[in-house]
N, C-alpha and C positions, 0 to 999 in steps of 0.2 A: 711097325704100323701101329700097335696099341700106345706106344710112348708118344708117338707124334699126336694121337686123339687126346690124350691126357694134357699135352702142353697147350694145344690148341683151346681147349676148355678152360683152362686157368687163365687165359687172357681176356675173357668176356667182361662186359661193363657190370661191376657190382651193384649198380643202381637200378638195374633191370629186374631185381627181386622184390622183397617186400618193403625196402625203404622208398622205393618210388610212391608209394600209397601216402607218404607222410611228407610230400615234397611242399615247400613254403607256398603261401598264396600268392606273394608278390612275385612279379614276373622280372625277367633280366631288365626290361625296359624302365628305365629311370622314371620316378615319378607316377608309377602305374601300381595300383592295388586292386586285387581281385578278392572278393568275398562270396562264400557260398551263400545260398538263400537263407541257411539257417543262421548263419553269421548275422547276416544283416536283420533278420528277425530278432536274436537276442540281443544285438547292440542298440536295438530301437533307432536305426539309421533312418532318417527322414529327408527326403529330397523334395525339392521344390523348384518349379520353373522361374527364371528371372525375366522380369519384364520391365520395360520403361515406365515411370509415371512421375507424377509430382512429388517433389522431397523437399523438406524444411527441416532446419535444425533449430535448436533453441538454446538459449543460455540463462543461467540462474544467478541471481543476485541476492544479498542479505537486505532485510527490511525490517522495520519496526512498525507495529500498530499504534497509531496516534488518534486522539479525537479530531473529529471535523473543526478545524480552526473557524470556519464559518457558523458553526453553531456551538461555539464555546465562549462563556462570558466569565471574566475575571471581575468580581465584584469588590469595590473599595468603598470606604466612607467619603461621601462628599463634604463631610465637615467634621472637625474634632470632636469626640464624644465619649462617653462612658458606655459601656455595654451593660444594659439592664438585664436582658434576657436573650438566651441562645435557643432557638426553637428546632433548628434542623442540624444534622449531624452527617459525618462522612459516610458516603454511599447511599444516602437516602434520596429516593424519586421525589420529586417536587412538581408542583403545577406553577403555571405562570401567575405572578400576583401573590403568591403563598408567601407570607411573612417568615423569614429565616432568623431575624435577630431584631432586637429593638436597643436603639441607642438613646442616650439622653445627652443634649448638646445645649449648652449656655449660649454658644454662639449664633445658633438658629432662633433661640428665643430673643435674643437682641435684634436680629434681623428682622424678625416678625414685630417687634416693637418699633423699629424704625419705620416699617412700612405702614404701621397703623397711625404714627405721628405724621408721616408724610401724607396721609390720606386726610388728616384733620387739616393741616396746614392748606392742603389743595382747597378742601372745602371752604376756607375763611377767604382765601384770595380770589376764589371765583365769585364767592357773595360780594366781596368788596369792589370786583370789577363790574358786576352787574349794577350796583348801587351807583358806581361812578359814572356809567352811561346814562343813568337816569337823572343823575345831578347835573351832569353837562347840559343835557337837553333843557334843563331848567335854568342854565347858566349860574349853578350854585357855585361849581367848581371849575377851575381852569383845564385846558386840554392837557397840560403837563401832569397834573395830578392823575388824570385819567391814564396817560401813558405809564406813568409810574406803577399803578395798580395793575394795568395789563402786564408789565414786567415781572411783577411778582408772582402773579399766576403762571405766567410761563415758567418761571424758575421751578414754582411748585409742582407743576406737572412734570418736569425733568427729574426732579428728586422723588416723585411718586414712581416714575418708570424705572429708574435706577434702582430704588428699593424692590420693585415688583421683580426685577431680573435677578437681584440677589438672591431673592427667595428660590427663583428657579435654579439658580447655580447651586444652591443648597439642596436641591433635591424634591422641592416641594412641586406638586403638580398643580394645573389649572383649577381643578375642582378643589383642591386644599385651599388655594389661594381665595377663591370665590366664597369657601365657608369661613376664612378668617375675615374677610369682608363683612359678611353676614353677622357673625356672633361677637366679632371682635375679642376672641379668646386666644391668647397665645398657647401654642402646643410646642414644647421642647423635645419631645420625643419624637425619634425618627426611626420609622420602620425600613428594615433592609429586605426588600422582595426580590422573589426570583423573576427574571425577566422573560424566561420561557419554559416549557415542560422540559425536564431533564434530570440529571444525576448529580449529586454534589460528589465532585472527585477530589475535592481540596476544601479543607476548613481550617483556620488559624485564628480563633478569637476564643476566649473564655469570659464568662460573666464577671462583671467587676473591673476589668482591664479597660484603660484609656486607649482609644486608638486614633491614629492621625489619618490624614487624608490619602497618605502614601500606604497605609497598611492594607494588606491584601487580605480580605475577609474569606472569601468563598470563590471556588471555581465551580461553574455548572457547565455541564456538557450534554448536548443531545448525543446520545449513542446509538441512535438508531441507523445511523451511517458514520463509517470511520474511515480514516485515511490510511493507507500503507505508503509509508516512506521508504524508498529503496535507495540504495547508494550505488551508482553506476561508475565503473572505473573508466578513466579516460579514453583507454583504447577501445572500449566497446560502444562509444557514443555513436560512432557510424551504423552500428548493428541495431541501435535504439531507434534511430531516425529512418532506418529502411525496414522496420519490424512490421509484421503482418498488420492490416487494418481490416476491421469489419464493420462495415456501414460507416466508414469514414474515421473510426476511431480505432487506437490501438487497444485489443484487447489481449489480457494476461491472465496467466493463472497464479493463484496465491496458495501456499501451504505452510501451515504453522506448525511449530514444534508441538503444541498442545493436542492438535488433532492432526496426526500423521496420515490418517486414512481418508481425510477428506480434501477435496479440493475446491477452492472459492475462485469465482470468476469476477473479473472487474475491469474497468476502463482506466486507460490511462488519462488523466486530466490536466497533467502539468509535466513539462520537461524543462529542468533547469537550463538557465541561460548562462549561468557562471559555475566556475568549479571551486570547490572548497579548498583553500590555499593549502591546509594541512595534510589532508587524506588525497588530494587530487582526485576527487570523485563529484560527479553530478547527481543532483536530487531528480527523483522521479516519484511522482504522487498517482496513486492508484485510489479510486474510492469504491468502497464496498457497502453493500446493505448489511445491517446487522440486526435483523428483526429479533432474532432469539438471545442478543447481547452475549453470544459466544466469543466475539473478539473483544479482548480487554486491551485498554491501552498499555503499551511498553511491552506487548508480546512480541517474541521474535518471530519472523516470517522469512520464507523465501519466494521471490517473485521469479516466475519462469516467463521468458519473452520469446515469441516465435518468430522466425523469419518469414520473409515472402516465399511462398513454394516457387522451386525452380522446376521447370518443365523438363520431361524426357530425360530423367536421371536413372540410371541403373543402381539399384540398392539392394543389399541382402541384410539379412539379420545379423546382429552381433555375434551369435553364436556359429555362424558360418565362416567366420574368419579365424584362420590358424595363424599362430605366430611362432617363429623360430629365430631368435635374435632379431636382426633387423629386417628379416624375411616375413611378408605377409602372402599368405595363399589360401585358397578355397578347393575344396574337392568337387570336380564336375564329373557328373556320371556320364561314363560313354556307352555302356549297356546295362543290363539288368545286373550284372555282377562286377563291372569293371568301372573303377574310379581314377580320375585323373588329377593330380595335385598341381594347381595351375597359380602361379604367381599373379598377384595382382596389385595395382596402385590404389590407394584408398583416397577418398576425398573426406568430407566432413561426415560427422556422426552426430545423430540426435537422441543417442542413448539406448535407442533400440534397433536401428538400421543405420548401416554404413554406406554412403555412396561410393560405387566403384567407377574409378577415373579410366582406368585400362585393364584389359585382362580378359573381360567376359564380353560375350555378345547377347543381345536380347533373344530370349527363348531358351538359353542353355539351363540345364538342370544342375542344380548346386545342391550338395549336403547341408542342410540347416541343423540337423541334431544328430549326434552321434559321431561327429567328425573327429574325436579324440581316438576312437578305435583304428580309424584309418591312419591317424597320424602316427599312433603307435606301431602299426604295421610297417608305415613307411619309414619311420625313424629306425627300426629293426633291421630293414634291408640296408638303409645308409650304413649302420655300423657294421 
């Protein structure tokens, strides 16, 4: 009887002793992980309910800062001349009408001389015509003589207008032409002036050199507003055309390498109609205020364009998505200590959240932080 009792005792389950207290947290049911309250706290596991809402995505495109072309002037000489003085330098702020340089032009002097001569000839022919009218009334001259005098007067008037237009083409203003009429003094110096308030972003002349009419002297830009020119790949053109609009305009975010922590907001004012043959990209223009002149021409930028919001989309944070080769899954909380690894089919991502096409229901609670702990338990079970 004693021998039979000993054999029976040896056949008991060995796990019924102290080893049972160290049983693994994962259950025998595939894809289920159980953690204690202490493990959940120490793993900083955070759970959030999934609800449907508006969802939008964005795409980013490389861009460059350029001056506003509508507020940029390339200044050239209207007549060949020699540079007498240069008063403005690269990077200088200038006011409208401020003299940037002074040229001397013999051609302008000759044009003024021709204008004065045409004025003198016009005066002589007008006086001769008036005398002719008087002499014709007294029958001193024939009608043909009066007609000849009238023709000479009309020809002189045409020469006068031609000489005056020539002065305008050479850059003289109406006030300068009036002053020339009054004092009859030829001035061969040509002031090069700023057409509006702005900054000189290009200078290409030195004192003493001779400049031609094709010579680019200065470029002045009003940098209170700048353009951001982005390049949009051909495949993204439909996305741009369907981009989010606020108050009827496409609004975008601009980020610059020089200011990584700042976001600038602007409006799209032009969408290209043709593609660049070499790069197969379309131009996108954004206008940005530049009150503090932080934005400098030729700076590199990134333009972020948002899509129109899609209604009733289930989305979870990027951190909630777990990946194992081609598999994507999330951990859904069943109760306070139980979590289920649920396969999901992903939609678009906006960098912060991912749309869930299939695998989750509205209201389910998903692990959004600490999922790697659950994944390590799950992978340990699979091994």
